[in-house]
FIVO-916752 format. One record per atom (N, C-alpha, C): x, y, z; residue in three letters. Coordinates in steps of 0.05 Angstrom, whole numbers, plus 5000, padded with zeros to 4 digits. Example, Ala and Ser with C-alpha at 12.3 -4.5 7.8 and 13.67 -1.06 7.14 Angstrom:
2
526448865156ALA/524649105156ALA/526449345156ALA/525749555142SER/527349795143SER/525850015157SER/
This chain:
223
693734595436UNK/695034345429UNK/697234495411UNK/699534345424UNK/702734415409UNK/703734205396UNK/705534335376UNK/707134125365UNK/709333995387UNK/710833775379UNK/712733685394UNK/715033935395UNK/716134005376UNK/717534165375UNK/717134475397UNK/714034565394UNK/713034765407UNK/712834685443UNK/712534475444UNK/711934395475UNK/715234295482UNK/717034245465UNK/719934285478UNK/720534555480UNK/720434725466UNK/721035045472UNK/719035085499UNK/717035045505UNK/714835085525UNK/716535065545UNK/716234795554UNK/717434645579UNK/720634635581UNK/722534685561UNK/724934635563UNK/726234395564UNK/724634245558UNK/725533905558UNK/725733815523UNK/727533725517UNK/728033685487UNK/726233525475UNK/725933575449UNK/724133385434UNK/724233095436UNK/727633015434UNK/728032785439UNK/726832615464UNK/726832765487UNK/725532715513UNK/722532635508UNK/720932835497UNK/718532765492UNK/717632555477UNK/719332565457UNK/718332335440UNK/718632085451UNK/720832035470UNK/720731795488UNK/718631785502UNK/717931995515UNK/715732005536UNK/712631855516UNK/712731975499UNK/710131875479UNK/710431625475UNK/712231495464UNK/713131255460UNK/712730995486UNK/713431085515UNK/713230995531UNK/710431005543UNK/708931115527UNK/706231165543UNK/706131415566UNK/708331565570UNK/708631765597UNK/707032035587UNK/706432065559UNK/704832275550UNK/703932215528UNK/700932275523UNK/699532275505UNK/700232505476UNK/699832365454UNK/700932445431UNK/698032465414UNK/696932665403UNK/694132615388UNK/694932705358UNK/694432505344UNK/694932525315UNK/693532655299UNK/694032945282UNK/692833015262UNK/694433045238UNK/693432855218UNK/695232865196UNK/697232745206UNK/699632885187UNK/701932755196UNK/703532845221UNK/702333025235UNK/703033175256UNK/701833015284UNK/703832995307UNK/703332915336UNK/702733165350UNK/700533235361UNK/699733425375UNK/699333395402UNK/700833585421UNK/700833515450UNK/698733715465UNK/697033605480UNK/695533785497UNK/696933935519UNK/697034235524UNK/698434415538UNK/697934245572UNK/696434195576UNK/695634095606UNK/695933785605UNK/696833645589UNK/697433375589UNK/700133385591UNK/701333635575UNK/704233625573UNK/704533735608UNK/703333915626UNK/703834015648UNK/703833785669UNK/701733605660UNK/701633365683UNK/703833145672UNK/704633155653UNK/707732935646UNK/709433085664UNK/709933325660UNK/711833465675UNK/711533465708UNK/709433435718UNK/709433405742UNK/710533125756UNK/709132935738UNK/709532695741UNK/712832635739UNK/713832685717UNK/717032615717UNK/718632825729UNK/717533055743UNK/719433205771UNK/719333025788UNK/717032835798UNK/717832665821UNK/719232425816UNK/717332315800UNK/718232025798UNK/720831965781UNK/721532125762UNK/724032055751UNK/726332185764UNK/726532515765UNK/728932625782UNK/728932535814UNK/726632585825UNK/725932545855UNK/726232785867UNK/725532865892UNK/726233035911UNK/729533125914UNK/730632945916UNK/733332975924UNK/735032875903UNK/736933035894UNK/738832975875UNK/741332935883UNK/743032745873UNK/746132685879UNK/747432615855UNK/749232875844UNK/750432795824UNK/753233055828UNK/755332875815UNK/757632985818UNK/757833175848UNK/757832985868UNK/757833165894UNK/756333355904UNK/753933365887UNK/752033575892UNK/749233415907UNK/748033545925UNK/745633345943UNK/744133555956UNK/741633615950UNK/739833855961UNK/737233725960UNK/735833805984UNK/732933795976UNK/731834055960UNK/731734045938UNK/730434305918UNK/727934395927UNK/727534645935UNK/724834805931UNK/725435075916UNK/723635095896UNK/724235325882UNK/723435555894UNK/722235625907UNK/721735835934UNK/724435965945UNK/725635705948UNK/728535725963UNK/730435895947UNK/730235725926UNK/732235765901UNK/732535975893UNK/729736145890UNK/728736375874UNK/729836595898UNK/728936475918UNK/729636685947UNK/733036755946UNK/734636555937UNK/737236635938UNK/737336775915UNK/737036715891UNK/738036805870UNK/736937165867UNK/734537205879UNK/733037485882UNK/730937475856UNK/729337715868UNK/727337795846UNK/728338055836UNK/728938195818UNK/729938425813UNK/727838575786UNK/727438855790UNK/725638985779UNK/726839225764UNK/726039285741UNK/727039525727UNK/729039485711UNK/730239185704UNK/732439095694UNK/732039285662UNK/734239385651UNK/734739515627UNK/735139375602UNK/734739425577UNK/735639275559UNK/734439305535UNK/735439345512UNK/733539395484UNK/733339175472UNK/734738945480UNK/735038725459UNK/735838545474UNK/735238265474UNK/735737975482UNK/738538005496UNK/740538055478UNK/742738025495UNK/744038225519UNK/742338485519UNK/742538705536UNK/741238575561UNK/739138525557UNK/737338465577UNK/738138255584UNK/739338035581UNK/740337775596UNK/742937905608UNK/744738065599UNK/747438145602UNK/746438325632UNK/744838485637UNK/744338685655UNK/742538485676UNK/740838315666UNK/739638125695UNK/741837955706UNK/743437835691UNK/745437685702UNK/747137855725UNK/747938115717UNK/749038285730UNK/747938355759UNK/745338335764UNK/743738305787UNK/744438065802UNK/745437895796UNK/745037565812UNK/747637535825UNK/747137635860UNK/749137595873UNK/751037395871UNK/749137155867UNK/750136845872UNK/751636755845UNK/751436935823UNK/754236865800UNK/756537015812UNK/758736885817UNK/761237005824UNK/763037175795UNK/763837325802UNK/764637535778UNK/766437395756UNK/767637215769UNK/770137105748UNK/768936925731UNK/766436845736UNK/765536585718UNK/763136795697UNK/762337005706UNK/759237165695UNK/759937155667UNK/762437235658UNK/762637285623UNK/761936985614UNK/763936795621UNK/764136605607UNK/760536455603UNK/759336495631UNK/756336395635UNK/755136535619UNK/755436825614UNK/753436995601UNK/754236845571UNK/756036835558UNK/756636675526UNK/755436425528UNK/754936265551UNK/753935995544UNK/750436055544UNK/750136275556UNK/746636325551UNK/745536475527UNK/748236575520UNK/747536735482UNK/747836485470UNK/749536315477UNK/749636045454UNK/747135885456UNK/746235845476UNK/743335735485UNK/741335865463UNK/741236155468UNK/739136285459UNK/739136255425UNK/741936215414UNK/742536205382UNK/741735935374UNK/740535775393UNK/739935505385UNK/736535485374UNK/735835605394UNK/733235665400UNK/732535855418UNK/729836045417UNK/729136265437UNK/728236035462UNK/729036195486UNK/727736125512UNK/724936255517UNK/724136375505UNK/721436545505UNK/719136245505UNK/718136215530UNK/715736065529UNK/712636125526UNK/712736375527UNK/710136535516UNK/709236655537UNK/707436725543UNK/705536945561UNK/707837125569UNK/709637225554UNK/711637475567UNK/714037345580UNK/714337145584UNK/716836975601UNK/718536845578UNK/720936855591UNK/723436745578UNK/724936555599UNK/726036385598UNK/727936265620UNK/730236185600UNK/732436445605UNK/734936375598UNK/736536205611UNK/737935975600UNK/739335805611UNK/741335725596UNK/744035605607UNK/746135375590UNK/745035205583UNK/746335005567UNK/745434785565UNK/748234585583UNK/747534345589UNK/749534185590UNK/750434225626UNK/752334145638UNK/753634095663UNK/755034375668UNK/754134525692UNK/756134765692UNK/757734735724UNK/758034505728UNK/760134475746UNK/762134565744UNK/763534785758UNK/766234955758UNK/764435215754UNK/762735235741UNK/761835525743UNK/759735595761UNK/758235405774UNK/756235445796UNK/756135225811UNK/755835315843UNK/756935035860UNK/753934965875UNK/752035175870UNK/749235145879UNK/747135175858UNK/745535045845UNK/743535265829UNK/742135485835UNK/742335605812UNK/741835965810UNK/739535965794UNK/737236085807UNK/734936155803UNK/734036435807UNK/734036605781UNK/733336865790UNK/731036995770UNK/729237235782UNK/727337275768UNK/728137565764UNK/728137645733UNK/728637945726UNK/726138015710UNK/725138295728UNK/723038425711UNK/723838605693UNK/723538655663UNK/724438865656UNK/722939095645UNK/724939305644UNK/724039635645UNK/722439585623UNK/722339485607UNK/720239495579UNK/720739205566UNK/718539155556UNK/718638845544UNK/720238925514UNK/721238705507UNK/722638605486UNK/722038345468UNK/722938435445UNK/723038175425UNK/724537945433UNK/723737715437UNK/725237565445UNK/724437245421UNK/723137305414UNK/722837125385UNK/721136875401UNK/719436985426UNK/717936735439UNK/715836585418UNK/714936325427UNK/713036195418UNK/710736295408UNK/709836475422UNK/707336615418UNK/707036905404UNK/710036895392UNK/710237175382UNK/709937455405UNK/709937435434UNK/709737655446UNK/712337785461UNK/712437975462UNK/714738075477UNK/715438025504UNK/717637945511UNK/717837895541UNK/718138075559UNK/716938095583UNK/717138275603UNK/718538165629UNK/718937895630UNK/720637745650UNK/722237475643UNK/724537595660UNK/726637315657UNK/727437115675UNK/726836855677UNK/727736725695UNK/730536585686UNK/732636705706UNK/735636585694UNK/736136375714UNK/736736115696UNK/736835905708UNK/740635775703UNK/741635665722UNK/744435555722UNK/744335325743UNK/745135105735UNK/745634895752UNK/748234705750UNK/749734595772UNK/751434465765UNK/751634255756UNK/749034105751UNK/749333855733UNK/745633865722UNK/746233645705UNK/744133635686UNK/741533545696UNK/742033405718UNK/739333265734UNK/738333525750UNK/740233665757UNK/738933905779UNK/737134075761UNK/738834125737UNK/738034355715UNK/734934215708UNK/734133965703UNK/732233905687UNK/729933885712UNK/730833795737UNK/728833835762UNK/727934175768UNK/729234335762UNK/728834575767UNK/727434725743UNK/728334595718UNK/726334735696UNK/723134615696UNK/723134365702UNK/720434165708UNK/718834285720UNK/719834335746UNK/718434445772UNK/717034775761UNK/718834855752UNK/718935245745UNK/716035225719UNK/716735025706UNK/714635005676UNK/712234925692UNK/712334715708UNK/710234665723UNK/707734875740UNK/709935065754UNK/708735245761UNK/707435495744UNK/708835525726UNK/708335755709UNK/705635685685UNK/705435445693UNK/703735305671UNK/700435345682UNK/700935345710UNK/698435355725UNK/696735665712UNK/694035575712UNK/692935795708UNK/693336035720UNK/694236075747UNK/694836335749UNK/697936445750UNK/699936295742UNK/702436265748UNK/703236505729UNK/702836525699UNK/703836775685UNK/701637045689UNK/699937005706UNK/698937315710UNK/700137345739UNK/701237185755UNK/702537255777UNK/704837415768UNK/706537325743UNK/709137405740UNK/707937725723UNK/706237695705UNK/705237915689UNK/704238205712UNK/703438115734UNK/702938345755UNK/705038485763UNK/707338375760UNK/709938465776UNK/709438455808UNK/707738325816UNK/708038395845UNK/709738405863UNK/709938375888UNK/712338425903UNK/712938065911UNK/715938095922UNK/717337805916UNK/716637645937UNK/714937835965UNK/713437605977UNK/711537435972UNK/710237545951UNK/707537375935UNK/708237265918UNK/710737305903UNK/711437095881UNK/712436905891UNK/714236885915UNK/715436645934UNK/713136495947UNK/711136615958UNK/709036435966UNK/707936345941UNK/707036435917UNK/705636305894UNK/707536035889UNK/710636115889UNK/711835865875UNK/711635635900UNK/712035715923UNK/711835555946UNK/709535375945UNK/706235545946UNK/703935405947UNK/703735205916UNK/704835295899UNK/705835095863UNK/706634865876UNK/709034875886UNK/710734615890UNK/709334485916UNK/707434635936UNK/706234425957UNK/703834245940UNK/702934405921UNK/700634285907UNK/701133975884UNK/704134045876UNK/705333815860UNK/706133595880UNK/706933695901UNK/708133475925UNK/705633275925UNK/703433425931UNK/701033285941UNK/699533075923UNK/700333135892UNK/698532995872UNK/699132665877UNK/
């Protein structure tokens, strides 16, 4: 069971939106004393429903339109191994430098935006995984959504919700907010499946990782 704040950190969806889902009956909250607690599986299911019903398969905003698939976006951003870093800042910087789809002239300001987001709250979602990203629209910084996976050379403290050190970073940047939320909800859904964190923990091959996300997304689309 998670508090609303913990659920927000885990899912990447703001507390304000989660409270709205609770009020609208889209997400069940269990009262315990003065606190509202959310079951992790129920959060998982709500993310899946909102990914399809609220955001939709095709996103059009600020001139961007695409049928988004996690496996394709991740394949474009790349899966990178042995990324060095003794701390959060260095790990994010070195991971971003591996992503060829991030243009050189925007890499530094984008990096600063990633750090600013980490300054608000850790993007470590637990099970050794973090999802560094920037808040708001990034139109002008990225033309297409960017999603990349970086396996760290050694685990580092990321201030994650479960206190575990992080060994894998999913870097996320999108040209607009709806695209960002769409990818984040799909990614959270896949990682929260029972085998999701296990697949990432194994540092398996890019082919196996992309296959997992393709199958997880197909499972979501058929729900």
